[in-house]
C-alpha positions in Angstrom: 0.0 0.0 0.0 1.3 3.4 -0.9 1.3 6.6 1.2 -0.7 8.5 -1.4 -3.5 5.9 -1.2 -4.3 6.7 2.5 -2.9 10.1 3.4 -5.0 13.2 3.8 -4.5 15.2 0.6 -4.8 19.0 0.4 -3.3 19.4 3.8 -3.7 22.5 5.8 -0.6 24.7 5.7 0.1 28.2 6.9 2.7 30.7 5.7 5.6 31.3 8.1 4.7 35.0 8.3 1.5 34.2 10.3 1.2 34.6 14.1 0.1 31.9 16.5 -3.4 33.4 16.8 -3.9 32.9 13.1 -2.4 29.4 13.3 -4.8 28.5 16.2 -7.8 29.9 14.3 -6.8 27.9 11.3 -6.5 24.7 13.4 -9.9 25.3 14.9 -11.6 26.1 11.6 -10.0 23.1 9.8 -10.3 20.7 12.7 -6.6 19.8 12.8 -4.0 19.8 15.4 -1.0 20.3 13.1 -0.2 22.8 10.4 2.6 22.5 8.0 4.5 25.8 7.8 5.4 26.8 4.3 7.8 29.3 3.0 5.0 31.2 1.3 5.0 32.5 -2.2 4.1 30.4 -5.2 5.6 27.2 -3.8 4.5 24.9 -1.0 8.0 24.2 0.3 8.0 22.9 3.9 9.7 25.3 6.3 8.5 23.5 9.5 5.6 22.1 11.4 3.6 23.6 14.2 1.2 21.7 16.5 -1.5 22.7 19.0 0.9 21.4 21.6 3.7 23.8 20.4 1.3 26.7 20.8 0.3 25.7 24.3 3.7 24.8 25.6 5.8 27.5 24.0 3.4 30.5 24.2 0.2 30.1 26.3 1.9 28.5 29.3 4.5 31.3 29.3 1.7 33.9 29.1 2.9 35.3 25.8 0.1 36.6 23.6 -0.4 34.3 20.6 -0.6 37.5 18.5 3.0 38.4 19.5 4.7 35.3 18.2 5.0 34.0 14.7 4.7 30.4 13.8 8.4 30.4 13.1 9.0 31.2 16.8 7.5 27.9 18.0 7.6 25.5 15.0 9.8 22.5 14.5 12.0 23.6 11.6 13.5 20.2 10.7 10.6 18.2 9.4 10.8 14.6 8.4 8.6 14.0 5.3 7.7 11.0 3.2 7.3 10.7 -0.5 3.7 10.1 -1.7 4.9 7.0 -3.6 6.6 5.4 -0.5 5.2 2.3 1.0 3.2 2.8 4.1 5.5 0.3 5.9 8.4 2.7 5.2 6.4 5.6 6.5 5.5 3.7 9.7 9.2 2.9 10.2 10.0 6.7 9.8 7.3 7.5 12.4 8.7 5.0 14.8 12.4 6.1 14.4 11.6 9.7 14.9 8.8 9.3 17.5 6.2 11.2 15.5 2.6 10.7 14.7 2.3 12.8 11.5 4.4 13.0 8.4 4.1 15.6 5.7 3.7 14.0 2.3 5.7 15.4 -0.6 5.7 14.9 -4.4 8.8 14.4 -6.6 9.3 18.2 -6.6 9.3 18.2 -2.8 6.1 20.2 -2.7 3.7 19.3 0.1 0.7 17.4 -1.1 -0.8 16.0 2.1 -0.2 14.6 5.6 0.0 11.0 6.7 -1.2 10.6 10.3 -1.0 7.6 12.5 -4.9 7.6 12.4 -4.7 7.3 8.6 -2.4 4.2 9.0 -4.6 2.6 11.7 -7.7 3.2 9.6 -6.2 1.6 6.5 -4.8 -1.4 8.4 -8.1 -1.8 10.2 -9.9 -2.0 6.8 -7.4 -4.7 5.7 -7.9 -6.7 8.9 -11.7 -6.4 8.6 -11.4 -7.8 5.0 -9.3 -10.7 6.2 -11.8 -11.4 9.0 -14.6 -11.4 6.4 -12.7 -13.9 4.2 -12.2 -16.2 7.2 -15.9 -15.9 8.3 -17.1 -16.6 4.7 -14.9 -19.7 4.5 -16.1 -20.9 7.9 -19.7 -20.4 6.9 -19.2 -22.5 3.7 -17.6 -25.3 5.7 -20.5 -25.3 8.1 -23.0 -25.4 5.3 -21.2 -28.3 3.7 -20.8 -26.4 0.4 -17.0 -26.4 0.4 -15.7 -27.0 -3.1 -12.2 -27.5 -4.3 -10.9 -24.2 -5.6 -10.0 -23.9 -9.3 -6.3 -23.3 -10.0 -5.6 -20.7 -12.6 
């Protein structure tokens, strides 16, 4: 399974010139806890990543107004990303090695095209496991009904 098959496309990103108030508003309005910070302009190059946790721990708990700080003041500047064509197993390994739950997804030109979250991976794997369980139940039901036939070999 490829990352591009299960990631959230059209990810929410914010220019690095925005303040934390704008970032928090964007998170609320888009129902996300992470924003990819971009360099702005015509490209969607990744400059960093900012989370709701970053805003709370680096600004709110220090009683600094979210209007006074830019996202660049609290973002993580060194972002690990994954190529859209990478295997999900590779992405999970990257998440594990770096202790992160979300990976920006990039295309061949290194533009951001989405975000792969741990929730996306769990959902996809859950669907695969449900399909496997369905296959097993179907076979068990056929065995119980006595209609088991020898499969055809192609």
